[in-house]
Biopython code that builds the backbone (N, CA, C, O; Angstrom):
import numpy as np
from Bio.PDB.StructureBuilder import StructureBuilder

atoms = [
    (1, "MET", "N", (-18.528, 6.827, -4.094)),
    (1, "MET", "CA", (-17.200, 6.590, -3.554)),
    (1, "MET", "C", (-16.448, 7.914, -3.491)),
    (1, "MET", "O", (-16.555, 8.733, -4.404)),
    (2, "LYS", "N", (-15.715, 8.120, -2.456)),
    (2, "LYS", "CA", (-14.947, 9.322, -2.263)),
    (2, "LYS", "C", (-13.764, 9.350, -3.233)),
    (2, "LYS", "O", (-13.124, 8.322, -3.457)),
    (3, "SER", "N", (-13.473, 10.500, -3.801)),
    (3, "SER", "CA", (-12.379, 10.647, -4.749)),
    (3, "SER", "C", (-11.043, 10.648, -4.017)),
    (3, "SER", "O", (-10.920, 11.204, -2.926)),
    (4, "PHE", "N", (-10.042, 10.016, -4.634)),
    (4, "PHE", "CA", (-8.697, 9.985, -4.065)),
    (4, "PHE", "C", (-7.754, 10.866, -4.862)),
    (4, "PHE", "O", (-6.540, 10.665, -4.827)),
    (5, "GLY", "N", (-8.299, 11.846, -5.584)),
    (5, "GLY", "CA", (-7.461, 12.795, -6.305)),
    (5, "GLY", "C", (-6.713, 12.129, -7.436)),
    (5, "GLY", "O", (-7.316, 11.571, -8.352)),
    (6, "THR", "N", (-5.413, 12.189, -7.369)),
    (6, "THR", "CA", (-4.588, 11.695, -8.461)),
    (6, "THR", "C", (-4.000, 10.312, -8.179)),
    (6, "THR", "O", (-2.870, 10.031, -8.580)),
    (7, "MET", "N", (-4.729, 9.473, -7.515)),
    (7, "MET", "CA", (-4.237, 8.123, -7.254)),
    (7, "MET", "C", (-4.020, 7.409, -8.568)),
    (7, "MET", "O", (-4.805, 7.543, -9.507)),
    (8, "ILE", "N", (-2.942, 6.648, -8.621)),
    (8, "ILE", "CA", (-2.575, 5.919, -9.835)),
    (8, "ILE", "C", (-2.631, 4.426, -9.560)),
    (8, "ILE", "O", (-2.546, 3.993, -8.411)),
    (9, "LYS", "N", (-2.771, 3.654, -10.606)),
    (9, "LYS", "CA", (-2.765, 2.202, -10.463)),
    (9, "LYS", "C", (-1.337, 1.695, -10.541)),
    (9, "LYS", "O", (-0.542, 2.165, -11.356)),
    (10, "LEU", "N", (-1.020, 0.737, -9.691)),
    (10, "LEU", "CA", (0.295, 0.109, -9.716)),
    (10, "LEU", "C", (0.431, -0.706, -10.991)),
    (10, "LEU", "O", (-0.388, -1.580, -11.274)),
    (11, "ASP", "N", (1.478, -0.410, -11.759)),
    (11, "ASP", "CA", (1.693, -1.148, -13.001)),
    (11, "ASP", "C", (3.060, -1.819, -13.055)),
    (11, "ASP", "O", (3.441, -2.373, -14.086)),
    (12, "GLY", "N", (3.788, -1.772, -11.968)),
    (12, "GLY", "CA", (5.099, -2.398, -11.918)),
    (12, "GLY", "C", (6.236, -1.418, -12.106)),
    (12, "GLY", "O", (7.352, -1.669, -11.653)),
    (13, "SER", "N", (5.969, -0.302, -12.769)),
    (13, "SER", "CA", (7.033, 0.676, -13.014)),
    (13, "SER", "C", (6.933, 1.884, -12.088)),
    (13, "SER", "O", (7.823, 2.735, -12.086)),
    (14, "ASN", "N", (5.879, 1.967, -11.314)),
    (14, "ASN", "CA", (5.630, 3.156, -10.499)),
    (14, "ASN", "C", (5.484, 2.824, -9.005)),
    (14, "ASN", "O", (4.754, 3.507, -8.287)),
    (15, "TRP", "N", (6.161, 1.801, -8.551)),
    (15, "TRP", "CA", (6.021, 1.310, -7.181)),
    (15, "TRP", "C", (6.224, 2.400, -6.128)),
    (15, "TRP", "O", (5.393, 2.545, -5.231)),
    (16, "GLN", "N", (7.302, 3.160, -6.219)),
    (16, "GLN", "CA", (7.615, 4.119, -5.161)),
    (16, "GLN", "C", (6.523, 5.185, -5.012)),
    (16, "GLN", "O", (6.137, 5.521, -3.892)),
    (17, "VAL", "N", (6.038, 5.703, -6.106)),
    (17, "VAL", "CA", (4.971, 6.709, -6.047)),
    (17, "VAL", "C", (3.678, 6.071, -5.554)),
    (17, "VAL", "O", (3.010, 6.600, -4.666)),
    (18, "TRP", "N", (3.334, 4.923, -6.142)),
    (18, "TRP", "CA", (2.106, 4.228, -5.754)),
    (18, "TRP", "C", (2.118, 3.880, -4.268)),
    (18, "TRP", "O", (1.120, 4.065, -3.570)),
    (19, "LYS", "N", (3.247, 3.380, -3.795)),
    (19, "LYS", "CA", (3.372, 2.980, -2.383)),
    (19, "LYS", "C", (3.075, 4.163, -1.451)),
    (19, "LYS", "O", (2.325, 4.024, -0.485)),
    (20, "SER", "N", (3.663, 5.314, -1.747)),
    (20, "SER", "CA", (3.432, 6.497, -0.909)),
    (20, "SER", "C", (1.970, 6.921, -0.929)),
    (20, "SER", "O", (1.394, 7.227, 0.114)),
    (21, "LYS", "N", (1.382, 6.938, -2.095)),
    (21, "LYS", "CA", (-0.017, 7.339, -2.221)),
    (21, "LYS", "C", (-0.950, 6.333, -1.546)),
    (21, "LYS", "O", (-1.924, 6.722, -0.902)),
    (22, "MET", "N", (-0.652, 5.046, -1.691)),
    (22, "MET", "CA", (-1.498, 4.024, -1.062)),
    (22, "MET", "C", (-1.409, 4.116, 0.452)),
    (22, "MET", "O", (-2.420, 3.978, 1.141)),
    (23, "LYS", "N", (-0.222, 4.344, 0.973)),
    (23, "LYS", "CA", (-0.090, 4.508, 2.425)),
    (23, "LYS", "C", (-0.902, 5.705, 2.900)),
    (23, "LYS", "O", (-1.531, 5.649, 3.957)),
    (24, "ASP", "N", (-0.894, 6.790, 2.126)),
    (24, "ASP", "CA", (-1.695, 7.964, 2.489)),
    (24, "ASP", "C", (-3.176, 7.608, 2.562)),
    (24, "ASP", "O", (-3.874, 8.009, 3.493)),
    (25, "ILE", "N", (-3.644, 6.862, 1.586)),
    (25, "ILE", "CA", (-5.057, 6.444, 1.588)),
    (25, "ILE", "C", (-5.354, 5.593, 2.808)),
    (25, "ILE", "O", (-6.353, 5.813, 3.494)),
    (26, "LEU", "N", (-4.491, 4.621, 3.083)),
    (26, "LEU", "CA", (-4.734, 3.727, 4.222)),
    (26, "LEU", "C", (-4.664, 4.484, 5.544)),
    (26, "LEU", "O", (-5.437, 4.197, 6.458)),
    (27, "TYR", "N", (-3.744, 5.451, 5.657)),
    (27, "TYR", "CA", (-3.691, 6.275, 6.867)),
    (27, "TYR", "C", (-4.964, 7.098, 7.011)),
    (27, "TYR", "O", (-5.517, 7.209, 8.106)),
    (28, "SER", "N", (-5.428, 7.676, 5.909)),
    (28, "SER", "CA", (-6.627, 8.507, 5.993)),
    (28, "SER", "C", (-7.862, 7.692, 6.371)),
    (28, "SER", "O", (-8.812, 8.234, 6.934)),
    (29, "LYS", "N", (-7.856, 6.407, 6.068)),
    (29, "LYS", "CA", (-8.968, 5.517, 6.423)),
    (29, "LYS", "C", (-8.709, 4.789, 7.747)),
    (29, "LYS", "O", (-9.515, 3.964, 8.176)),
    (30, "ASP", "N", (-7.570, 5.102, 8.392)),
    (30, "ASP", "CA", (-7.146, 4.455, 9.637)),
    (30, "ASP", "C", (-7.044, 2.936, 9.474)),
    (30, "ASP", "O", (-7.466, 2.175, 10.344)),
    (31, "LEU", "N", (-6.477, 2.516, 8.348)),
    (31, "LEU", "CA", (-6.312, 1.094, 8.058)),
    (31, "LEU", "C", (-4.842, 0.698, 7.898)),
    (31, "LEU", "O", (-4.549, -0.428, 7.495)),
    (32, "HIS", "N", (-3.931, 1.595, 8.203)),
    (32, "HIS", "CA", (-2.513, 1.369, 7.971)),
    (32, "HIS", "C", (-1.888, 0.296, 8.863)),
    (32, "HIS", "O", (-0.911, -0.340, 8.469)),
    (33, "ASP", "N", (-2.437, 0.091, 10.047)),
    (33, "ASP", "CA", (-1.869, -0.913, 10.955)),
    (33, "ASP", "C", (-1.814, -2.295, 10.316)),
    (33, "ASP", "O", (-0.951, -3.109, 10.645)),
    (34, "HIS", "N", (-2.723, -2.544, 9.421)),
    (34, "HIS", "CA", (-2.808, -3.868, 8.807)),
    (34, "HIS", "C", (-1.633, -4.168, 7.881)),
    (34, "HIS", "O", (-1.367, -5.334, 7.590)),
    (35, "ILE", "N", (-0.931, -3.149, 7.416)),
    (35, "ILE", "CA", (0.203, -3.410, 6.536)),
    (35, "ILE", "C", (1.550, -3.129, 7.173)),
    (35, "ILE", "O", (2.559, -3.677, 6.732)),
    (36, "GLU", "N", (1.594, -2.293, 8.194)),
    (36, "GLU", "CA", (2.911, -1.938, 8.695)),
    (36, "GLU", "C", (3.066, -1.953, 10.211)),
    (36, "GLU", "O", (4.186, -1.874, 10.714)),
    (37, "GLY", "N", (2.015, -2.049, 10.910)),
    (37, "GLY", "CA", (2.139, -1.958, 12.358)),
    (37, "GLY", "C", (1.591, -3.178, 13.048)),
    (37, "GLY", "O", (1.725, -4.308, 12.579)),
    (38, "ASP", "N", (0.985, -2.923, 14.148)),
    (38, "ASP", "CA", (0.388, -3.970, 14.951)),
    (38, "ASP", "C", (-0.898, -4.427, 14.275)),
    (38, "ASP", "O", (-1.836, -3.647, 14.117)),
    (39, "ASN", "N", (-0.934, -5.675, 13.882)),
    (39, "ASN", "CA", (-2.156, -6.161, 13.243)),
    (39, "ASN", "C", (-2.909, -7.125, 14.162)),
    (39, "ASN", "O", (-3.651, -7.996, 13.709)),
    (40, "ALA", "N", (-2.694, -6.940, 15.463)),
    (40, "ALA", "CA", (-3.432, -7.740, 16.432)),
    (40, "ALA", "C", (-4.833, -7.155, 16.602)),
    (40, "ALA", "O", (-5.023, -5.939, 16.605)),
    (41, "LYS", "N", (-5.771, -8.022, 16.737)),
    (41, "LYS", "CA", (-7.164, -7.608, 16.872)),
    (41, "LYS", "C", (-7.385, -6.891, 18.200)),
    (41, "LYS", "O", (-6.914, -7.336, 19.246)),
    (42, "SER", "N", (-8.106, -5.780, 18.141)),
    (42, "SER", "CA", (-8.482, -5.040, 19.335)),
    (42, "SER", "C", (-9.442, -5.905, 20.163)),
    (42, "SER", "O", (-10.247, -6.655, 19.611)),
    (43, "LYS", "N", (-9.348, -5.790, 21.474)),
    (43, "LYS", "CA", (-10.228, -6.567, 22.353)),
    (43, "LYS", "C", (-11.685, -6.126, 22.228)),
    (43, "LYS", "O", (-12.604, -6.875, 22.557)),
    (44, "LYS", "N", (-11.880, -4.894, 21.744)),
    (44, "LYS", "CA", (-13.238, -4.369, 21.595)),
    (44, "LYS", "C", (-13.934, -4.901, 20.345)),
    (44, "LYS", "O", (-15.155, -4.801, 20.224)),
    (45, "MET", "N", (-13.167, -5.466, 19.419)),
    (45, "MET", "CA", (-13.717, -5.907, 18.130)),
    (45, "MET", "C", (-14.085, -7.382, 18.137)),
    (45, "MET", "O", (-13.449, -8.213, 18.785)),
    (46, "THR", "N", (-15.112, -7.661, 17.408)),
    (46, "THR", "CA", (-15.460, -9.066, 17.182)),
    (46, "THR", "C", (-14.601, -9.596, 16.043)),
    (46, "THR", "O", (-14.007, -8.826, 15.289)),
    (47, "ASP", "N", (-14.541, -10.919, 15.927)),
    (47, "ASP", "CA", (-13.792, -11.522, 14.827)),
    (47, "ASP", "C", (-14.347, -11.080, 13.475)),
    (47, "ASP", "O", (-13.594, -10.867, 12.524)),
    (48, "LYS", "N", (-15.653, -10.947, 13.400)),
    (48, "LYS", "CA", (-16.300, -10.545, 12.151)),
    (48, "LYS", "C", (-15.909, -9.110, 11.772)),
    (48, "LYS", "O", (-15.636, -8.837, 10.603)),
    (49, "GLU", "N", (-15.882, -8.200, 12.739)),
    (49, "GLU", "CA", (-15.480, -6.820, 12.484)),
    (49, "GLU", "C", (-14.020, -6.745, 12.036)),
    (49, "GLU", "O", (-13.667, -5.982, 11.137)),
    (50, "TRP", "N", (-13.182, -7.553, 12.686)),
    (50, "TRP", "CA", (-11.764, -7.574, 12.341)),
    (50, "TRP", "C", (-11.550, -8.091, 10.916)),
    (50, "TRP", "O", (-10.756, -7.529, 10.161)),
    (51, "GLU", "N", (-12.243, -9.137, 10.561)),
    (51, "GLU", "CA", (-12.157, -9.692, 9.213)),
    (51, "GLU", "C", (-12.616, -8.666, 8.176)),
    (51, "GLU", "O", (-12.041, -8.563, 7.092)),
    (52, "LYS", "N", (-13.649, -7.916, 8.517)),
    (52, "LYS", "CA", (-14.159, -6.892, 7.601)),
    (52, "LYS", "C", (-13.105, -5.804, 7.364)),
    (52, "LYS", "O", (-12.925, -5.355, 6.232)),
    (53, "LEU", "N", (-12.411, -5.380, 8.421)),
    (53, "LEU", "CA", (-11.349, -4.388, 8.271)),
    (53, "LEU", "C", (-10.226, -4.914, 7.375)),
    (53, "LEU", "O", (-9.722, -4.198, 6.510)),
    (54, "TYR", "N", (-9.844, -6.171, 7.593)),
    (54, "TYR", "CA", (-8.803, -6.788, 6.762)),
    (54, "TYR", "C", (-9.211, -6.783, 5.306)),
    (54, "TYR", "O", (-8.410, -6.449, 4.433)),
    (55, "ARG", "N", (-10.443, -7.148, 5.040)),
    (55, "ARG", "CA", (-10.930, -7.176, 3.662)),
    (55, "ARG", "C", (-10.969, -5.773, 3.055)),
    (55, "ARG", "O", (-10.745, -5.612, 1.856)),
    (56, "LYS", "N", (-11.253, -4.752, 3.880)),
    (56, "LYS", "CA", (-11.229, -3.374, 3.390)),
    (56, "LYS", "C", (-9.832, -2.988, 2.925)),
    (56, "LYS", "O", (-9.663, -2.405, 1.854)),
    (57, "VAL", "N", (-8.842, -3.315, 3.732)),
    (57, "VAL", "CA", (-7.454, -2.998, 3.372)),
    (57, "VAL", "C", (-7.084, -3.683, 2.063)),
    (57, "VAL", "O", (-6.562, -3.050, 1.145)),
    (58, "ILE", "N", (-7.354, -4.962, 1.988)),
    (58, "ILE", "CA", (-7.050, -5.714, 0.772)),
    (58, "ILE", "C", (-7.819, -5.135, -0.415)),
    (58, "ILE", "O", (-7.278, -5.033, -1.516)),
    (59, "GLY", "N", (-9.061, -4.763, -0.198)),
    (59, "GLY", "CA", (-9.876, -4.172, -1.255)),
    (59, "GLY", "C", (-9.314, -2.857, -1.761)),
    (59, "GLY", "O", (-9.252, -2.637, -2.971)),
    (60, "TYR", "N", (-8.900, -1.972, -0.847)),
    (60, "TYR", "CA", (-8.311, -0.703, -1.268)),
    (60, "TYR", "C", (-7.038, -0.926, -2.066)),
    (60, "TYR", "O", (-6.812, -0.270, -3.083)),
    (61, "ILE", "N", (-6.220, -1.837, -1.614)),
    (61, "ILE", "CA", (-4.972, -2.104, -2.330)),
    (61, "ILE", "C", (-5.265, -2.672, -3.719)),
    (61, "ILE", "O", (-4.715, -2.194, -4.712)),
    (62, "ARG", "N", (-6.110, -3.669, -3.791)),
    (62, "ARG", "CA", (-6.417, -4.291, -5.084)),
    (62, "ARG", "C", (-7.135, -3.341, -6.034)),
    (62, "ARG", "O", (-7.001, -3.469, -7.251)),
    (63, "MET", "N", (-7.891, -2.394, -5.498)),
    (63, "MET", "CA", (-8.601, -1.431, -6.326)),
    (63, "MET", "C", (-7.614, -0.593, -7.148)),
    (63, "MET", "O", (-7.941, -0.131, -8.241)),
    (64, "TRP", "N", (-6.425, -0.407, -6.618)),
    (64, "TRP", "CA", (-5.454, 0.478, -7.238)),
    (64, "TRP", "C", (-4.253, -0.260, -7.816)),
    (64, "TRP", "O", (-3.146, 0.278, -7.841)),
    (65, "ILE", "N", (-4.465, -1.479, -8.276)),
    (65, "ILE", "CA", (-3.413, -2.174, -9.022)),
    (65, "ILE", "C", (-3.934, -2.479, -10.417)),
    (65, "ILE", "O", (-5.118, -2.754, -10.612)),
    (66, "ASP", "N", (-3.044, -2.424, -11.361)),
    (66, "ASP", "CA", (-3.393, -2.720, -12.738)),
    (66, "ASP", "C", (-3.763, -4.195, -12.858)),
    (66, "ASP", "O", (-3.251, -5.040, -12.123)),
    (67, "VAL", "N", (-4.646, -4.485, -13.782)),
    (67, "VAL", "CA", (-5.098, -5.868, -13.972)),
    (67, "VAL", "C", (-3.917, -6.798, -14.284)),
    (67, "VAL", "O", (-3.964, -7.983, -13.955)),
    (68, "SER", "N", (-2.877, -6.278, -14.907)),
    (68, "SER", "CA", (-1.707, -7.094, -15.219)),
    (68, "SER", "C", (-0.918, -7.491, -13.972)),
    (68, "SER", "O", (-0.100, -8.409, -14.032)),
    (69, "MET", "N", (-1.150, -6.817, -12.845)),
    (69, "MET", "CA", (-0.453, -7.119, -11.592)),
    (69, "MET", "C", (-1.291, -8.005, -10.676)),
    (69, "MET", "O", (-0.783, -8.548, -9.695)),
    (70, "PHE", "N", (-2.560, -8.148, -10.995)),
    (70, "PHE", "CA", (-3.504, -8.812, -10.100)),
    (70, "PHE", "C", (-3.123, -10.259, -9.793)),
    (70, "PHE", "O", (-3.364, -10.741, -8.686)),
    (71, "HIS", "N", (-2.534, -10.951, -10.758)),
    (71, "HIS", "CA", (-2.187, -12.354, -10.534)),
    (71, "HIS", "C", (-1.177, -12.538, -9.397)),
    (71, "HIS", "O", (-1.111, -13.612, -8.799)),
    (72, "HIS", "N", (-0.397, -11.504, -9.097)),
    (72, "HIS", "CA", (0.584, -11.586, -8.007)),
    (72, "HIS", "C", (-0.089, -11.665, -6.639)),
    (72, "HIS", "O", (0.480, -12.224, -5.701)),
    (73, "VAL", "N", (-1.296, -11.109, -6.518)),
    (73, "VAL", "CA", (-1.924, -10.983, -5.202)),
    (73, "VAL", "C", (-3.333, -11.544, -5.139)),
    (73, "VAL", "O", (-4.020, -11.364, -4.134)),
    (74, "SER", "N", (-3.774, -12.211, -6.175)),
    (74, "SER", "CA", (-5.163, -12.674, -6.215)),
    (74, "SER", "C", (-5.500, -13.659, -5.098)),
    (74, "SER", "O", (-6.650, -13.717, -4.662)),
    (75, "GLY", "N", (-4.540, -14.420, -4.634)),
    (75, "GLY", "CA", (-4.807, -15.404, -3.591)),
    (75, "GLY", "C", (-4.543, -14.929, -2.179)),
    (75, "GLY", "O", (-4.783, -15.670, -1.226)),
    (76, "GLU", "N", (-4.060, -13.723, -2.023)),
    (76, "GLU", "CA", (-3.718, -13.212, -0.693)),
    (76, "GLU", "C", (-4.960, -12.848, 0.108)),
    (76, "GLU", "O", (-5.868, -12.188, -0.397)),
    (77, "THR", "N", (-4.990, -13.282, 1.352)),
    (77, "THR", "CA", (-6.093, -12.933, 2.248)),
    (77, "THR", "C", (-5.591, -12.183, 3.473)),
    (77, "THR", "O", (-6.382, -11.796, 4.333)),
    (78, "ASN", "N", (-4.285, -11.978, 3.557)),
    (78, "ASN", "CA", (-3.684, -11.260, 4.674)),
    (78, "ASN", "C", (-3.055, -9.980, 4.128)),
    (78, "ASN", "O", (-2.205, -10.036, 3.240)),
    (79, "ALA", "N", (-3.468, -8.833, 4.653)),
    (79, "ALA", "CA", (-3.020, -7.543, 4.127)),
    (79, "ALA", "C", (-1.512, -7.354, 4.268)),
    (79, "ALA", "O", (-0.861, -6.839, 3.360)),
    (80, "LYS", "N", (-0.966, -7.764, 5.389)),
    (80, "LYS", "CA", (0.473, -7.573, 5.603)),
    (80, "LYS", "C", (1.293, -8.418, 4.630)),
    (80, "LYS", "O", (2.294, -7.941, 4.094)),
    (81, "SER", "N", (0.885, -9.655, 4.397)),
    (81, "SER", "CA", (1.629, -10.499, 3.452)),
    (81, "SER", "C", (1.429, -10.022, 2.015)),
    (81, "SER", "O", (2.327, -10.166, 1.186)),
    (82, "LEU", "N", (0.259, -9.454, 1.714)),
    (82, "LEU", "CA", (0.024, -8.867, 0.398)),
    (82, "LEU", "C", (0.985, -7.697, 0.172)),
    (82, "LEU", "O", (1.599, -7.594, -0.889)),
    (83, "TRP", "N", (1.112, -6.829, 1.156)),
    (83, "TRP", "CA", (2.018, -5.687, 1.066)),
    (83, "TRP", "C", (3.462, -6.157, 0.938)),
    (83, "TRP", "O", (4.232, -5.616, 0.143)),
    (84, "LYS", "N", (3.821, -7.162, 1.722)),
    (84, "LYS", "CA", (5.181, -7.707, 1.687)),
    (84, "LYS", "C", (5.498, -8.288, 0.313)),
    (84, "LYS", "O", (6.619, -8.154, -0.176)),
    (85, "LYS", "N", (4.527, -8.923, -0.299)),
    (85, "LYS", "CA", (4.727, -9.490, -1.623)),
    (85, "LYS", "C", (5.080, -8.388, -2.631)),
    (85, "LYS", "O", (5.973, -8.564, -3.459)),
    (86, "PHE", "N", (4.373, -7.250, -2.557)),
    (86, "PHE", "CA", (4.698, -6.134, -3.442)),
    (86, "PHE", "C", (6.097, -5.589, -3.145)),
    (86, "PHE", "O", (6.858, -5.287, -4.064)),
    (87, "GLU", "N", (6.427, -5.466, -1.871)),
    (87, "GLU", "CA", (7.771, -4.984, -1.524)),
    (87, "GLU", "C", (8.836, -5.913, -2.084)),
    (87, "GLU", "O", (9.837, -5.455, -2.635)),
    (88, "ASP", "N", (8.626, -7.206, -1.945)),
    (88, "ASP", "CA", (9.597, -8.173, -2.471)),
    (88, "ASP", "C", (9.732, -8.073, -3.985)),
    (88, "ASP", "O", (10.821, -8.246, -4.532)),
    (89, "LEU", "N", (8.627, -7.793, -4.653)),
    (89, "LEU", "CA", (8.647, -7.692, -6.111)),
    (89, "LEU", "C", (9.302, -6.409, -6.612)),
    (89, "LEU", "O", (10.021, -6.434, -7.611)),
    (90, "TYR", "N", (9.066, -5.298, -5.936)),
    (90, "TYR", "CA", (9.422, -4.004, -6.503)),
    (90, "TYR", "C", (10.486, -3.211, -5.771)),
    (90, "TYR", "O", (10.926, -2.181, -6.280)),
    (91, "GLU", "N", (10.913, -3.643, -4.606)),
    (91, "GLU", "CA", (11.920, -2.867, -3.896)),
    (91, "GLU", "C", (13.307, -3.457, -4.094)),
    (91, "GLU", "O", (14.074, -3.629, -3.147)),
    (92, "LYS", "N", (13.596, -3.751, -5.311)),
    (92, "LYS", "CA", (14.931, -4.225, -5.658)),
    (92, "LYS", "C", (15.838, -3.014, -5.787)),
    (92, "LYS", "O", (15.387, -1.914, -6.107)),
    (93, "LYS", "N", (17.096, -3.225, -5.538)),
    (93, "LYS", "CA", (18.047, -2.126, -5.621)),
    (93, "LYS", "C", (18.474, -1.929, -7.076)),
    (93, "LYS", "O", (19.549, -2.356, -7.497)),
    (94, "THR", "N", (17.616, -1.282, -7.806)),
    (94, "THR", "CA", (17.904, -1.010, -9.206)),
    (94, "THR", "C", (18.330, 0.439, -9.366)),
    (94, "THR", "O", (18.120, 1.264, -8.477)),
    (95, "ALA", "N", (18.923, 0.734, -10.494)),
    (95, "ALA", "CA", (19.344, 2.102, -10.776)),
    (95, "ALA", "C", (18.139, 3.042, -10.799)),
    (95, "ALA", "O", (18.237, 4.185, -10.352)),
    (96, "GLU", "N", (17.017, 2.574, -11.313)),
    (96, "GLU", "CA", (15.807, 3.398, -11.366)),
    (96, "GLU", "C", (15.336, 3.770, -9.964)),
    (96, "GLU", "O", (14.987, 4.924, -9.717)),
    (97, "ASN", "N", (15.320, 2.803, -9.039)),
    (97, "ASN", "CA", (14.906, 3.093, -7.659)),
    (97, "ASN", "C", (15.863, 4.069, -6.992)),
    (97, "ASN", "O", (15.429, 4.972, -6.277)),
    (98, "LYS", "N", (17.165, 3.895, -7.220)),
    (98, "LYS", "CA", (18.146, 4.805, -6.634)),
    (98, "LYS", "C", (17.965, 6.213, -7.179)),
    (98, "LYS", "O", (18.065, 7.187, -6.433)),
    (99, "THR", "N", (17.701, 6.325, -8.474)),
    (99, "THR", "CA", (17.475, 7.629, -9.091)),
    (99, "THR", "C", (16.239, 8.293, -8.504)),
    (99, "THR", "O", (16.255, 9.486, -8.201)),
    (100, "PHE", "N", (15.169, 7.524, -8.344)),
    (100, "PHE", "CA", (13.936, 8.064, -7.771)),
    (100, "PHE", "C", (14.182, 8.591, -6.359)),
    (100, "PHE", "O", (13.722, 9.680, -6.016)),
    (101, "ILE", "N", (14.894, 7.836, -5.550)),
    (101, "ILE", "CA", (15.174, 8.243, -4.174)),
    (101, "ILE", "C", (16.050, 9.495, -4.154)),
    (101, "ILE", "O", (15.837, 10.393, -3.339)),
    (102, "MET", "N", (17.028, 9.551, -5.044)),
    (102, "MET", "CA", (17.893, 10.725, -5.102)),
    (102, "MET", "C", (17.095, 11.973, -5.496)),
    (102, "MET", "O", (17.316, 13.048, -4.939)),
    (103, "LYS", "N", (16.180, 11.839, -6.444)),
    (103, "LYS", "CA", (15.344, 12.977, -6.843)),
    (103, "LYS", "C", (14.500, 13.462, -5.673)),
    (103, "LYS", "O", (14.358, 14.666, -5.456)),
    (104, "ARG", "N", (13.940, 12.517, -4.918)),
    (104, "ARG", "CA", (13.129, 12.903, -3.753)),
    (104, "ARG", "C", (13.986, 13.613, -2.711)),
    (104, "ARG", "O", (13.546, 14.585, -2.098)),
    (105, "LEU", "N", (15.210, 13.126, -2.511)),
    (105, "LEU", "CA", (16.112, 13.727, -1.538)),
    (105, "LEU", "C", (16.490, 15.150, -1.960)),
    (105, "LEU", "O", (16.496, 16.059, -1.130)),
    (106, "VAL", "N", (16.799, 15.347, -3.219)),
    (106, "VAL", "CA", (17.171, 16.656, -3.729)),
    (106, "VAL", "C", (16.009, 17.635, -3.621)),
    (106, "VAL", "O", (16.224, 18.826, -3.395)),
    (107, "ASN", "N", (14.792, 17.154, -3.780)),
    (107, "ASN", "CA", (13.624, 18.027, -3.763)),
    (107, "ASN", "C", (13.003, 18.234, -2.381)),
    (107, "ASN", "O", (11.956, 18.871, -2.267)),
    (108, "LEU", "N", (13.625, 17.710, -1.347)),
    (108, "LEU", "CA", (13.109, 17.932, 0.006)),
    (108, "LEU", "C", (13.187, 19.404, 0.375)),
    (108, "LEU", "O", (14.158, 20.088, 0.053)),
    (109, "LYS", "N", (12.167, 19.873, 1.043)),
    (109, "LYS", "CA", (12.130, 21.267, 1.473)),
    (109, "LYS", "C", (11.857, 21.323, 2.964)),
    (109, "LYS", "O", (11.039, 20.568, 3.489)),
    (110, "PHE", "N", (12.542, 22.213, 3.630)),
    (110, "PHE", "CA", (12.372, 22.400, 5.056)),
    (110, "PHE", "C", (11.065, 23.133, 5.343)),
    (110, "PHE", "O", (10.781, 24.164, 4.733)),
    (111, "LYS", "N", (10.270, 22.599, 6.271)),
    (111, "LYS", "CA", (9.036, 23.259, 6.703)),
    (111, "LYS", "C", (9.111, 23.497, 8.183)),
    (111, "LYS", "O", (9.432, 22.600, 8.962)),
    (112, "GLU", "N", (8.806, 24.732, 8.567)),
    (112, "GLU", "CA", (8.821, 25.051, 10.001)),
    (112, "GLU", "C", (7.542, 24.649, 10.650)),
    (112, "GLU", "O", (7.375, 24.840, 11.855)),
]
sb = StructureBuilder()
sb.init_structure("model")
sb.init_model(0)
sb.init_chain("A")
sb.init_seg("    ")
for serial, (resi, resn, name, xyz) in enumerate(atoms, 1):
    if name == "N":
        sb.init_residue(resn, " ", resi, " ")
    sb.init_atom(name, np.array(xyz, "f"), 0.0, 1.0, " ", f" {name:<3s}", serial, name[0])
structure = sb.get_structure()
């Protein structure tokens, strides 16, 4: 299996970091459409190929969640609804989330 560097497991307290890293993994595997974009099947793909891609996305996501979080998504078979479930659980407007966002904003650097 290819190494993902410093990927961390989602444990409930690290949603914002985990989310960014997971999106990077899914983009690098060209599987991001299943969670955030058009999840309509390509006309070139068979139903079996499409199902396999969906299972890959779900597999990558589940691979990087802590066992204590698994019960939240164990029954999900749709990648977009699985992602939405995590967003609903962890994107609450808490002081911790606001602090994290402010730190990221302060640390932004301009790149030409």
